[in-house]
Backbone as CSV, one residue per row, in Angstrom:
resi,resn,N_x,N_y,N_z,CA_x,CA_y,CA_z,C_x,C_y,C_z
1,MET,-96.972,11.577,59.918,-97.754,10.526,59.302,-96.827,9.591,58.530
2,LYS,-97.009,8.319,58.707,-96.210,7.325,58.014,-96.792,7.047,56.634
3,PHE,-95.885,6.812,55.698,-96.271,6.458,54.345,-95.886,5.014,54.094
4,ARG,-96.361,4.468,53.021,-95.915,3.143,52.593,-94.506,3.291,52.036
5,TYR,-93.689,2.272,52.243,-92.322,2.332,51.722,-92.323,2.519,50.205
6,SER,-93.326,2.010,49.528,-93.402,2.154,48.070,-93.595,3.609,47.656
7,GLU,-94.052,4.459,48.592,-94.263,5.871,48.296,-93.068,6.734,48.700
8,TYR,-92.076,6.147,49.362,-90.908,6.895,49.815,-90.009,7.249,48.627
9,THR,-89.316,8.372,48.735,-88.260,8.690,47.775,-87.020,7.892,48.178
10,VAL,-86.030,7.847,47.306,-84.792,7.126,47.623,-84.141,7.737,48.861
11,GLU,-84.169,9.053,48.953,-83.581,9.724,50.123,-84.321,9.348,51.403
12,GLN,-85.648,9.288,51.359,-86.425,8.882,52.528,-86.133,7.428,52.904
13,LEU,-85.945,6.578,51.900,-85.598,5.179,52.168,-84.242,5.092,52.855
14,ARG,-83.281,5.890,52.400,-81.952,5.898,53.030,-82.039,6.361,54.475
15,GLU,-82.839,7.396,54.723,-83.014,7.890,56.085,-83.669,6.829,56.973
16,GLU,-84.676,6.156,56.442,-85.349,5.096,57.194,-84.377,3.958,57.496
17,LEU,-83.549,3.612,56.524,-82.553,2.553,56.708,-81.565,2.936,57.810
18,ALA,-81.116,4.186,57.803,-80.193,4.655,58.840,-80.860,4.627,60.213
19,ASP,-82.119,5.035,60.287,-82.866,5.028,61.542,-83.021,3.600,62.069
20,LEU,-83.368,2.683,61.176,-83.533,1.285,61.589,-82.205,0.673,62.031
21,LYS,-81.119,1.051,61.360,-79.799,0.538,61.738,-79.433,1.000,63.147
22,GLU,-79.741,2.251,63.448,-79.491,2.790,64.786,-80.312,2.038,65.831
23,LYS,-81.588,1.797,65.525,-82.456,1.057,66.450,-81.953,-0.369,66.640
24,LEU,-81.483,-0.991,65.558,-80.962,-2.354,65.632,-79.731,-2.397,66.528
25,GLN,-78.831,-1.436,66.362,-77.618,-1.409,67.185,-77.952,-1.205,68.658
26,THR,-78.916,-0.341,68.946,-79.347,-0.121,70.325,-79.940,-1.399,70.911
27,ALA,-80.771,-2.063,70.134,-81.382,-3.316,70.596,-80.313,-4.382,70.844
28,GLU,-79.288,-4.431,69.980,-78.198,-5.385,70.191,-77.471,-5.099,71.496
29,GLN,-77.210,-3.832,71.766,-76.503,-3.442,72.985,-77.310,-3.776,74.233
30,LEU,-78.630,-3.678,74.119,-79.498,-3.972,75.262,-79.867,-5.453,75.352
31,GLY,-79.427,-6.251,74.386,-79.711,-7.682,74.394,-81.147,-8.029,74.059
32,GLU,-81.830,-7.161,73.331,-83.225,-7.395,72.954,-83.267,-8.170,71.638
33,VAL,-83.165,-9.476,71.748,-83.025,-10.352,70.593,-84.197,-10.235,69.618
34,GLN,-85.397,-10.154,70.131,-86.569,-10.092,69.252,-86.593,-8.787,68.454
35,LYS,-86.222,-7.682,69.093,-86.186,-6.408,68.382,-85.093,-6.403,67.321
36,VAL,-83.976,-7.048,67.614,-82.895,-7.156,66.625,-83.418,-7.851,65.378
37,SER,-84.161,-8.921,65.565,-84.736,-9.672,64.447,-85.730,-8.820,63.661
38,ILE,-86.578,-8.102,64.365,-87.592,-7.264,63.714,-86.942,-6.148,62.911
39,TYR,-85.998,-5.440,63.519,-85.348,-4.335,62.820,-84.518,-4.840,61.636
40,GLY,-83.900,-6.004,61.799,-83.140,-6.591,60.689,-84.038,-6.892,59.497
41,ARG,-85.210,-7.453,59.758,-86.153,-7.770,58.681,-86.689,-6.495,58.032
42,LYS,-86.990,-5.486,58.844,-87.456,-4.217,58.293,-86.391,-3.591,57.401
43,MET,-85.132,-3.704,57.809,-84.040,-3.164,56.992,-83.975,-3.865,55.639
44,GLN,-84.199,-5.177,55.635,-84.203,-5.924,54.373,-85.334,-5.457,53.468
45,ILE,-86.497,-5.195,54.042,-87.641,-4.725,53.259,-87.344,-3.345,52.677
46,VAL,-86.855,-2.427,53.517,-86.546,-1.072,53.041,-85.489,-1.126,51.946
47,ALA,-84.440,-1.918,52.154,-83.386,-2.051,51.140,-83.941,-2.621,49.838
48,SER,-84.944,-3.470,49.932,-85.548,-4.068,48.740,-86.220,-3.018,47.865
49,TYR,-86.744,-1.969,48.479,-87.386,-0.899,47.716,-86.374,-0.040,46.963
50,MET,-85.095,-0.204,47.255,-84.054,0.536,46.542,-83.444,-0.300,45.417
51,ILE,-84.005,-1.470,45.176,-83.530,-2.381,44.128,-84.625,-2.509,43.073
52,ASN,-84.220,-2.572,41.825,-85.174,-2.732,40.730,-85.606,-4.203,40.660
53,PRO,-86.878,-4.514,40.927,-87.320,-5.909,40.891,-87.261,-6.527,39.497
54,ASP,-87.199,-5.702,38.461,-87.112,-6.223,37.091,-85.780,-6.899,36.813
55,GLU,-84.805,-6.720,37.702,-83.499,-7.369,37.533,-83.558,-8.857,37.868
56,PHE,-84.634,-9.286,38.503,-84.771,-10.674,38.924,-85.781,-11.381,38.030
57,LYS,-85.409,-12.550,37.538,-86.245,-13.288,36.593,-86.631,-14.658,37.149
58,PRO,-87.830,-15.131,36.801,-88.234,-16.478,37.204,-87.253,-17.527,36.689
59,ASP,-87.089,-18.581,37.456,-86.213,-19.721,37.187,-84.735,-19.436,37.418
60,ASP,-84.352,-18.185,37.730,-82.965,-17.918,38.093,-82.741,-18.366,39.532
61,ILE,-81.517,-18.765,39.822,-81.152,-19.224,41.154,-80.108,-18.272,41.724
62,TYR,-80.336,-17.828,42.961,-79.470,-16.869,43.628,-78.973,-17.419,44.957
63,THR,-77.805,-16.941,45.395,-77.374,-17.227,46.754,-78.264,-16.409,47.692
64,ILE,-78.306,-16.789,48.948,-79.090,-16.054,49.941,-78.106,-15.392,50.894
65,ASN,-78.158,-14.067,50.969,-77.277,-13.339,51.882,-77.575,-13.761,53.317
66,GLY,-76.542,-14.150,54.035,-76.714,-14.542,55.431,-77.088,-16.003,55.626
67,ASP,-77.222,-16.766,54.556,-77.571,-18.180,54.665,-76.790,-18.973,53.616
68,PRO,-75.503,-19.224,53.888,-74.647,-19.862,52.881,-75.005,-21.316,52.564
69,GLY,-75.824,-21.942,53.371,-76.190,-23.335,53.144,-77.288,-23.523,52.112
70,TYR,-77.858,-22.434,51.628,-78.978,-22.529,50.698,-78.832,-21.538,49.550
71,SER,-79.456,-21.892,48.455,-79.669,-20.946,47.362,-81.183,-20.842,47.181
72,PHE,-81.623,-19.968,46.277,-83.049,-19.699,46.149,-83.422,-19.623,44.673
73,LYS,-84.381,-20.469,44.268,-84.876,-20.461,42.889,-86.169,-19.661,42.847
74,ILE,-86.188,-18.625,42.018,-87.346,-17.738,41.933,-88.426,-18.344,41.038
75,ASN,-89.651,-18.366,41.546,-90.811,-18.730,40.728,-91.415,-17.483,40.096
76,TYR,-91.561,-16.432,40.909,-92.081,-15.159,40.402,-91.754,-14.052,41.397
77,ILE,-91.864,-12.816,40.921,-91.637,-11.631,41.744,-92.975,-10.931,41.944
78,ASN,-93.263,-10.568,43.183,-94.474,-9.808,43.499,-94.036,-8.610,44.330
79,GLY,-93.989,-7.438,43.706,-93.493,-6.244,44.390,-92.012,-6.374,44.650
80,VAL,-91.618,-6.324,45.926,-90.208,-6.468,46.286,-89.933,-7.842,46.903
81,MET,-90.868,-8.751,46.739,-90.708,-10.095,47.286,-90.508,-11.107,46.157
82,ALA,-89.515,-11.966,46.351,-89.269,-13.056,45.415,-89.887,-14.319,46.006
83,TRP,-90.780,-14.929,45.249,-91.418,-16.169,45.684,-90.726,-17.336,45.000
84,GLY,-90.436,-18.366,45.777,-89.762,-19.521,45.196,-89.427,-20.557,46.250
85,HIS,-88.355,-21.305,45.985,-87.977,-22.434,46.833,-86.498,-22.377,47.182
86,ARG,-86.199,-22.735,48.422,-84.800,-22.877,48.837,-84.248,-24.184,48.303
87,ILE,-82.967,-24.169,47.978,-82.265,-25.363,47.522,-81.054,-25.539,48.435
88,ASN,-80.905,-26.729,49.033,-79.783,-26.942,49.944,-78.512,-27.305,49.176
89,LEU,-77.440,-27.569,49.897,-76.150,-27.860,49.271,-76.147,-29.165,48.480
90,LEU,-77.114,-30.033,48.742,-77.229,-31.301,48.009,-78.152,-31.171,46.801
91,ASN,-78.507,-29.934,46.453,-79.423,-29.638,45.341,-80.826,-30.190,45.561
92,GLU,-81.228,-30.339,46.815,-82.580,-30.773,47.140,-83.442,-29.533,47.354
93,MET,-84.536,-29.454,46.599,-85.416,-28.290,46.684,-86.445,-28.483,47.783
94,ASN,-86.600,-27.462,48.618,-87.618,-27.466,49.660,-88.993,-27.424,48.983
95,GLU,-89.932,-28.241,49.444,-91.253,-28.299,48.828,-92.099,-27.067,49.117
96,VAL,-91.821,-26.398,50.226,-92.631,-25.256,50.647,-92.175,-23.994,49.918
97,GLU,-93.124,-23.359,49.232,-92.819,-22.092,48.569,-92.797,-20.997,49.627
98,GLU,-91.821,-20.107,49.516,-91.718,-19.007,50.474,-91.348,-17.728,49.754
99,ALA,-91.477,-16.619,50.468,-91.141,-15.306,49.909,-89.962,-14.723,50.656
100,LEU,-89.010,-14.174,49.906,-87.874,-13.477,50.484,-87.818,-12.066,49.906
101,PRO,-87.467,-11.082,50.729,-87.244,-9.747,50.166,-86.080,-9.814,49.176
102,ILE,-86.192,-9.110,48.064,-85.158,-9.223,47.034,-83.793,-8.751,47.530
103,ALA,-83.747,-7.950,48.584,-82.472,-7.520,49.139,-81.720,-8.691,49.781
104,MET,-82.409,-9.771,50.099,-81.749,-10.950,50.669,-81.052,-11.788,49.616
105,LEU,-81.384,-11.556,48.353,-80.785,-12.363,47.297,-79.407,-11.827,46.944
106,GLY,-78.447,-12.731,46.849,-77.071,-12.347,46.562,-76.749,-12.527,45.083
107,ASP,-75.627,-13.201,44.843,-75.161,-13.415,43.481,-75.982,-14.480,42.780
108,ILE,-76.089,-14.330,41.473,-76.821,-15.313,40.673,-75.942,-16.565,40.527
109,VAL,-76.571,-17.725,40.670,-75.860,-18.995,40.545,-75.896,-19.467,39.101
110,ASN,-77.035,-19.254,38.423,-77.172,-19.637,37.016,-78.007,-18.595,36.295
111,GLN,-77.993,-18.645,34.986,-78.855,-17.761,34.199,-79.491,-18.529,33.079
């Protein structure tokens, strides 16, 4: 029976992360691009459950792992998702609010 990731222990999260990494590598070898994307996103979600969301504060700006052209300004945190706006290299903020798993957030740009 599957549980919610929020109910997993840290050890179970690590095991799930290892399992997903194995599936991702297999999908890469088989050229299954869509599965690679799905497993990659699931890995980000699982990794987010191993991070304390209280470490992230509204109005802080973070780099985005895997997307060097943008940073991310947090409006609020809901569970393991950071809601906010992307900011490009010209400091132009995207009007559309979006959610990113907190594991996607890198180094803080400002405090």
